C-alpha positions as CSV (number, residue, x, y, z in Angstrom):
1,M,-19.6,8.4,-22.6
2,R,-21.5,5.1,-22.5
3,L,-21.5,2.9,-19.3
4,F,-23.5,-0.2,-18.4
5,L,-22.8,-1.0,-14.7
6,A,-24.5,-3.9,-13.0
7,S,-24.3,-6.0,-9.9
8,Y,-24.2,-9.3,-11.7
9,R,-23.5,-9.5,-15.5
10,F,-26.5,-8.0,-17.3
11,G,-28.9,-8.2,-14.4
12,E,-32.4,-8.3,-16.0
13,H,-31.5,-5.7,-18.6
14,Y,-29.6,-7.4,-21.5
15,D,-31.9,-5.5,-23.9
16,V,-30.5,-2.2,-22.5
17,F,-26.9,-3.4,-22.9
18,A,-27.6,-4.7,-26.4
19,E,-29.1,-1.3,-27.5
20,L,-26.0,0.5,-26.2
21,A,-23.6,-2.1,-27.7
22,G,-25.1,-2.4,-31.1
23,A,-24.8,-5.6,-33.2
24,P,-22.7,-8.3,-31.5
25,G,-19.1,-8.2,-32.6
26,P,-15.6,-8.0,-31.0
27,I,-15.6,-7.4,-27.3
28,A,-12.6,-7.0,-25.0
29,V,-12.8,-8.8,-21.7
30,I,-10.8,-7.7,-18.6
31,A,-10.8,-10.3,-15.9
32,N,-8.0,-8.9,-13.7
33,A,-10.3,-8.7,-10.7
34,C,-9.5,-12.4,-10.4
35,D,-5.7,-12.1,-10.4
36,S,-5.6,-13.1,-6.7
37,W,-7.3,-16.4,-7.5
38,P,-4.5,-18.2,-9.2
39,G,-6.2,-21.6,-9.1
40,A,-9.5,-20.4,-10.3
41,R,-8.6,-17.5,-12.7
42,A,-8.7,-19.6,-15.9
43,A,-12.2,-20.9,-15.1
44,A,-13.3,-17.3,-14.2
45,V,-12.2,-16.1,-17.6
46,T,-13.9,-19.0,-19.4
47,S,-17.1,-18.2,-17.4
48,E,-17.2,-14.8,-19.2
49,L,-16.0,-15.8,-22.6
50,V,-18.5,-18.6,-23.2
51,P,-21.7,-16.7,-22.4
52,L,-20.6,-13.8,-24.5
53,R,-19.8,-16.1,-27.4
54,N,-23.2,-17.7,-27.0
55,L,-24.8,-14.3,-27.4
56,G,-23.0,-13.8,-30.7
57,F,-20.0,-11.7,-29.5
58,D,-16.4,-12.4,-30.4
59,P,-14.7,-12.0,-26.9
60,H,-10.9,-11.6,-26.4
61,E,-9.3,-11.3,-23.0
62,V,-7.1,-8.2,-22.5
63,D,-4.9,-9.1,-19.6
64,L,-3.7,-5.9,-18.0
65,R,-0.7,-7.7,-16.6
66,E,0.7,-7.8,-20.1
67,Y,0.6,-4.0,-20.4
68,I,2.6,-2.9,-17.3
69,G,4.5,0.1,-18.5
70,R,2.9,-0.1,-21.9
71,A,0.0,2.2,-21.7
72,A,0.3,3.4,-25.3
73,E,0.0,-0.2,-26.5
74,L,-3.0,-0.8,-24.2
75,R,-4.6,2.3,-25.8
76,R,-4.1,0.9,-29.3
77,T,-5.4,-2.5,-28.3
78,L,-8.6,-1.2,-26.6
79,S,-9.2,1.2,-29.4
80,G,-9.9,-1.7,-31.7
81,F,-12.9,-2.9,-29.7
82,P,-16.4,-1.4,-29.7
83,V,-17.3,-2.9,-26.3
84,L,-15.2,-3.4,-23.1
85,W,-16.5,-6.0,-20.6
86,V,-15.0,-5.9,-17.1
87,R,-15.9,-8.8,-14.8
88,G,-16.2,-8.9,-11.0
89,G,-13.9,-10.2,-8.4
90,N,-11.7,-8.2,-6.0
91,T,-12.3,-4.5,-6.6
92,F,-9.0,-3.5,-5.0
93,V,-7.0,-6.0,-7.1
94,L,-8.7,-4.7,-10.2
95,R,-8.0,-1.1,-9.3
96,A,-4.3,-1.9,-8.7
97,Q,-4.0,-3.5,-12.1
98,F,-5.7,-0.5,-13.7
99,A,-3.0,1.7,-12.0
100,R,-0.1,-0.5,-13.0
101,S,-1.1,-0.8,-16.6
102,G,-2.2,2.8,-17.1
103,A,-5.8,1.7,-17.8
104,D,-7.0,4.2,-15.2
105,T,-5.9,6.9,-17.5
106,V,-6.4,5.2,-20.9
107,I,-9.9,4.0,-20.3
108,P,-11.4,7.3,-19.1
109,E,-9.8,9.1,-22.1
110,L,-11.2,6.6,-24.6
111,L,-14.6,6.8,-22.9
112,A,-14.5,10.6,-23.1
113,A,-14.0,10.2,-26.9
114,D,-16.9,7.6,-27.0
115,S,-14.5,5.0,-28.4
116,F,-16.4,2.1,-26.8
117,L,-19.1,1.0,-24.4
118,Y,-17.8,0.2,-21.0
119,A,-19.8,-2.7,-19.4
120,G,-18.8,-3.8,-15.9
121,Y,-20.4,-5.7,-13.1
122,S,-19.6,-6.0,-9.4
123,A,-15.9,-5.0,-9.1
124,G,-16.0,-3.8,-12.7
125,A,-18.8,-1.4,-11.8
126,C,-17.6,-0.4,-8.3
127,L,-14.2,0.7,-9.8
128,L,-15.9,3.7,-11.6
129,G,-17.1,5.4,-8.4
130,P,-15.3,8.2,-6.7
131,H,-13.6,5.9,-4.1
132,L,-13.5,2.3,-2.8
133,R,-14.0,3.1,0.8
134,G,-16.5,0.6,2.5
135,L,-15.8,-2.2,0.0
136,E,-13.2,-3.6,2.3
137,T,-16.1,-5.3,4.1
138,S,-16.6,-7.6,1.1
139,D,-13.3,-7.4,-0.8
140,D,-9.9,-7.9,0.9
141,P,-7.4,-5.1,0.3
142,G,-4.8,-7.5,1.7
143,E,-4.9,-9.5,-1.6
144,V,-3.4,-6.6,-3.5
145,A,0.2,-6.7,-2.5
146,P,0.7,-10.5,-3.1
147,A,-1.1,-10.3,-6.5
148,C,0.0,-6.9,-7.8
149,G,3.2,-5.9,-5.8
150,I,1.8,-2.5,-4.8
151,E,-0.3,-1.1,-2.0
152,P,-4.1,-0.8,-2.5
153,V,-5.4,2.3,-4.3
154,W,-8.5,3.7,-2.6
155,E,-9.5,6.3,-5.2
156,G,-11.9,5.1,-7.9
157,L,-11.9,6.4,-11.5
158,G,-14.6,9.0,-10.7
159,L,-16.6,8.3,-13.9
160,I,-19.8,8.3,-11.8
161,D,-20.5,10.7,-8.9
162,R,-21.4,8.2,-6.2
163,P,-20.3,4.7,-5.1
164,I,-22.0,1.5,-6.3
165,V,-23.0,-1.1,-3.7
166,P,-23.6,-4.4,-5.5
167,H,-25.3,-7.7,-4.5
168,L,-28.2,-6.4,-2.3
169,D,-30.3,-9.3,-1.0
170,S,-28.2,-11.7,-3.1
171,P,-27.2,-15.3,-2.6
172,T,-23.7,-14.2,-3.9
173,D,-23.4,-12.2,-0.7
174,P,-24.5,-14.6,2.1
175,D,-23.0,-12.4,4.8
176,G,-25.1,-9.4,3.8
177,T,-22.1,-7.1,3.5
178,G,-23.7,-5.2,0.6
179,N,-26.9,-4.6,2.6
180,A,-24.8,-3.4,5.6
181,L,-22.8,-1.0,3.5
182,A,-25.9,0.4,1.9
183,A,-27.5,0.9,5.3
184,R,-24.4,2.7,6.5
185,L,-24.4,5.0,3.5
186,R,-28.1,5.7,3.9
187,A,-27.5,6.6,7.6
188,D,-24.7,9.0,6.6
189,R,-26.9,10.5,3.9
190,T,-24.2,9.6,1.3
191,P,-25.6,9.3,-2.2
192,H,-25.0,5.9,-3.7
193,W,-26.4,3.3,-6.1
194,A,-27.5,0.2,-4.2
195,L,-28.0,-2.6,-6.7
196,T,-29.6,-6.0,-6.5
197,D,-28.3,-8.6,-9.0
198,A,-31.2,-7.6,-11.3
199,D,-30.4,-3.9,-11.4
200,A,-28.1,-1.8,-13.6
201,V,-27.0,1.8,-13.8
202,V,-26.6,3.2,-17.3
203,R,-24.8,6.4,-18.4
204,D,-25.5,7.5,-22.0
205,G,-23.8,10.8,-22.7
206,T,-24.7,13.0,-19.7
207,E,-27.8,11.1,-18.8
208,I,-27.6,8.5,-15.9
209,R,-30.5,6.1,-15.3
210,L,-31.1,3.3,-12.8
211,Y,-32.8,0.2,-14.2
212,T,-34.5,-2.0,-11.6
213,S,-36.4,-5.2,-11.8
């Protein structure tokens, strides 16, 4: 299993991502964390595709809304890509779309078979923890029902053994919600990964490593 999980895009560790991904080629982009932003979703997708294309990749959006009730087809689609890129947004909306499409089963199974590298940032990284509790201080679970038609799912995919708290000391988090959540987890002695926008957590096989600035 190969995971590259960051607070913001590659952080300061594109070289680590590149080593895991291999030579630039096709890359599947999941942007469903932005599904509650109807007026800004298209721009959010473009903001991922263009930088990846500039790095030599051939990005294609895989919209999970097109795979509701079609998990087998989603599996076939994702199996054709060596890298999966999952962008940030609302973690609860992203989790709901994973549930509706069956991605929450398909993606862990493909990762267990080492079918591709999973690279995700912010919501795309937080999703892989054991749960989403605490993230409601930064992401609104109330956006799930209007965008997805179901109630929020609070369980993560459980592919890492502790929650990720992104955007520490970051201008993308002007209210300091990430710092506050990390402080609360520290006080509770709850293991977690607290990431600045420069940091990344990488799993390669059974080894998990934190890369800092």
